[in-house]
C-alpha positions as CSV (number, residue, x, y, z in Angstrom):
1,M,6.7,69.3,-176.7
2,P,8.6,66.1,-176.4
3,A,10.6,65.6,-173.4
4,Y,14.7,66.2,-173.9
5,H,16.4,62.7,-174.1
6,S,19.9,61.9,-173.7
7,I,22.9,62.7,-176.0
8,F,24.3,59.5,-175.3
9,L,21.7,57.3,-177.1
10,Q,24.1,57.2,-179.9
11,D,27.2,55.6,-177.8
12,Q,27.6,52.3,-179.3
13,D,30.3,50.5,-177.1
14,V,28.8,51.2,-173.7
15,R,28.1,48.2,-171.3
16,V,24.7,47.5,-170.7
17,I,23.3,45.4,-167.7
18,G,19.3,44.5,-168.3
19,N,18.7,47.7,-170.2
20,F,20.3,49.9,-168.1
21,A,23.4,51.9,-169.5
22,L,26.7,52.2,-167.7
23,L,28.0,55.2,-169.0
24,P,31.5,56.8,-167.9
25,L,31.3,59.2,-165.4
26,R,33.7,62.1,-164.6
27,T,34.1,61.1,-160.8
28,R,36.0,60.6,-157.8
29,T,33.7,58.4,-156.2
30,R,35.1,54.4,-156.2
31,G,32.9,52.0,-158.6
32,P,32.7,50.4,-161.9
33,A,32.0,53.2,-164.1
34,Y,35.1,53.9,-166.4
35,I,36.6,57.6,-165.5
36,L,36.2,60.2,-167.8
37,P,39.1,63.0,-168.0
38,A,39.1,65.8,-165.4
39,L,38.0,69.1,-166.3
40,P,40.5,71.2,-167.6
41,P,41.7,74.1,-165.5
42,G,39.9,77.5,-165.3
43,T,36.2,75.5,-166.1
44,S,33.4,75.3,-163.6
45,D,31.9,72.2,-162.8
46,L,28.8,73.9,-162.6
47,D,28.9,74.5,-166.5
48,V,30.3,71.9,-168.5
49,D,30.2,72.6,-172.2
50,P,28.2,69.5,-174.0
51,D,31.1,68.7,-176.3
52,S,33.5,68.9,-174.1
53,E,35.5,65.0,-173.4
54,S,34.4,65.4,-169.7
55,Y,30.6,65.7,-170.2
56,D,29.1,62.9,-169.0
57,A,25.7,61.4,-168.3
58,L,25.2,63.3,-164.9
59,D,25.8,66.6,-166.2
60,E,23.1,65.8,-168.5
61,V,21.0,64.9,-165.6
62,L,21.6,68.3,-163.7
63,S,21.1,70.0,-166.7
64,L,17.7,69.0,-168.0
65,F,16.4,68.3,-164.4
66,R,14.3,71.1,-164.4
67,A,12.4,70.6,-167.7
68,N,12.0,67.6,-167.6
69,T,10.4,67.0,-164.7
70,F,7.4,69.1,-165.9
71,F,6.7,65.6,-168.2
72,R,4.6,63.1,-166.9
73,N,5.2,60.9,-169.8
74,F,8.6,60.0,-171.2
75,E,8.9,57.8,-174.1
76,I,12.2,55.5,-173.8
77,K,14.6,55.8,-176.7
78,G,17.5,53.7,-175.2
79,P,19.7,52.8,-172.6
80,A,21.0,55.9,-171.9
81,D,17.4,57.6,-171.2
82,R,17.1,54.7,-168.3
83,L,19.9,56.4,-166.5
84,L,18.6,59.9,-167.4
85,I,15.2,58.8,-165.7
86,Y,17.3,57.5,-162.6
87,G,19.4,60.2,-162.4
88,I,16.1,62.5,-162.3
89,L,14.1,60.5,-159.8
90,F,17.4,60.5,-157.3
91,L,17.7,64.3,-157.9
92,S,13.8,64.8,-157.1
93,E,14.5,62.7,-153.6
94,C,17.7,64.7,-152.8
95,L,15.8,67.8,-153.0
96,G,13.2,66.6,-150.8
97,K,15.3,66.1,-148.2
98,I,16.9,69.8,-148.4
99,R,15.0,72.4,-146.2
100,P,15.2,76.2,-146.9
101,S,16.8,76.4,-143.2
102,M,19.6,74.1,-143.8
103,S,23.0,75.0,-144.0
104,K,25.1,73.4,-146.7
105,R,26.8,71.2,-144.0
106,E,23.5,70.0,-142.6
107,A,22.4,69.2,-146.4
108,E,25.6,67.5,-147.3
109,K,25.0,65.3,-144.6
110,A,21.6,64.2,-145.3
111,L,22.4,64.0,-149.0
112,L,25.3,61.9,-148.7
113,N,23.1,59.6,-146.3
114,T,20.4,59.4,-149.1
115,A,23.0,58.3,-151.4
116,L,24.2,56.0,-149.1
117,D,20.9,54.0,-147.7
118,Q,19.8,50.8,-149.5
119,F,17.8,51.2,-152.4
120,A,16.3,48.7,-154.8
121,I,17.6,48.3,-158.2
122,P,15.5,47.3,-161.4
123,G,14.2,43.7,-160.9
124,D,13.6,44.0,-157.2
125,V,10.0,44.1,-156.1
126,S,9.9,47.5,-154.4
127,F,12.0,49.1,-157.3
128,P,8.9,51.6,-158.9
129,L,9.9,51.3,-162.6
130,N,10.2,47.8,-163.1
131,Q,7.8,47.7,-165.9
132,A,10.4,49.9,-167.9
133,F,13.6,48.3,-166.5
134,E,14.8,44.8,-166.9
135,A,16.4,42.8,-164.3
136,P,20.2,42.2,-164.5
137,R,20.8,38.3,-165.3
138,D,22.1,37.2,-162.7
139,R,23.8,37.8,-158.9
140,Q,27.1,39.8,-160.0
141,D,25.3,42.0,-162.7
142,A,23.1,42.9,-160.0
143,E,26.1,43.6,-157.6
144,T,27.6,45.4,-160.2
145,L,24.6,47.6,-161.6
146,R,24.4,48.3,-157.6
147,Q,27.7,49.3,-157.3
148,Y,27.4,51.6,-160.4
149,L,23.8,53.0,-159.0
150,S,26.0,53.5,-155.7
151,Q,28.6,55.8,-157.6
152,V,25.8,57.6,-159.7
153,R,24.0,58.4,-156.5
154,Q,26.8,59.7,-154.4
155,E,28.0,61.9,-157.5
156,L,24.5,63.4,-158.3
157,A,24.3,64.1,-154.8
158,M,27.8,66.2,-154.3
159,R,27.4,67.7,-158.0
160,L,23.4,69.0,-156.7
161,L,24.6,70.1,-153.4
162,A,27.8,72.5,-155.3
163,R,24.4,73.9,-157.5
164,V,21.9,74.3,-154.8
165,Y,24.5,75.9,-152.7
166,A,26.4,77.8,-155.4
167,D,25.6,81.7,-154.6
168,S,25.2,81.9,-150.8
169,A,25.1,79.8,-147.5
170,T,21.4,78.9,-147.9
171,P,19.8,76.7,-150.8
172,S,18.6,78.3,-153.9
173,K,15.0,79.2,-154.2
174,W,15.1,78.2,-157.6
175,W,16.5,74.7,-156.9
176,L,14.1,73.9,-153.9
177,S,10.8,75.2,-156.2
178,F,11.0,71.6,-157.5
179,T,10.9,69.5,-154.3
180,K,7.0,69.1,-155.0
181,R,7.3,68.3,-158.7
182,K,7.2,64.4,-159.3
183,F,8.8,63.3,-162.9
184,M,6.4,61.2,-164.4
185,G,4.3,61.2,-161.6
186,K,7.0,58.7,-159.8
187,S,9.6,58.3,-157.1
188,L,12.2,56.2,-155.7
């Protein structure tokens, strides 16, 4: 059975830096991403319909995370898949920071610190997937990509937190069961 790929592969008018897609996001975090419209009133942030105009790549990362985590191989079919891979690897890192005894407030602090930490981008020596990602052409593109990934990391951390603590004051054991799994055998 093959891994699940991004539905945003068909999008043609997407800015690409290196071979990494800068897809539009539904976010309140400042950054270079084009902002999608907010969800309609009464729509849960936890269950966004993929056909909605507000459905973004981060919703897709969260919905495909648990299924794709089981795969050691992933055929990259386009720039949108690279964002999916990066998002899944970042979610794995975030889940590793959440402990079963943490309160939501402690987990929020840990995840935001993880999102804001210094991180490697494609082309940096310490980036784990340089063989699948191209480096940005110049310094300006590298800075734009770093800002975009920072925006993605912050928004993913907040959305993950909402899902992990959706039902109670303690983290969901169903989400935490994925802390030891490594997508493609890699980690950020």
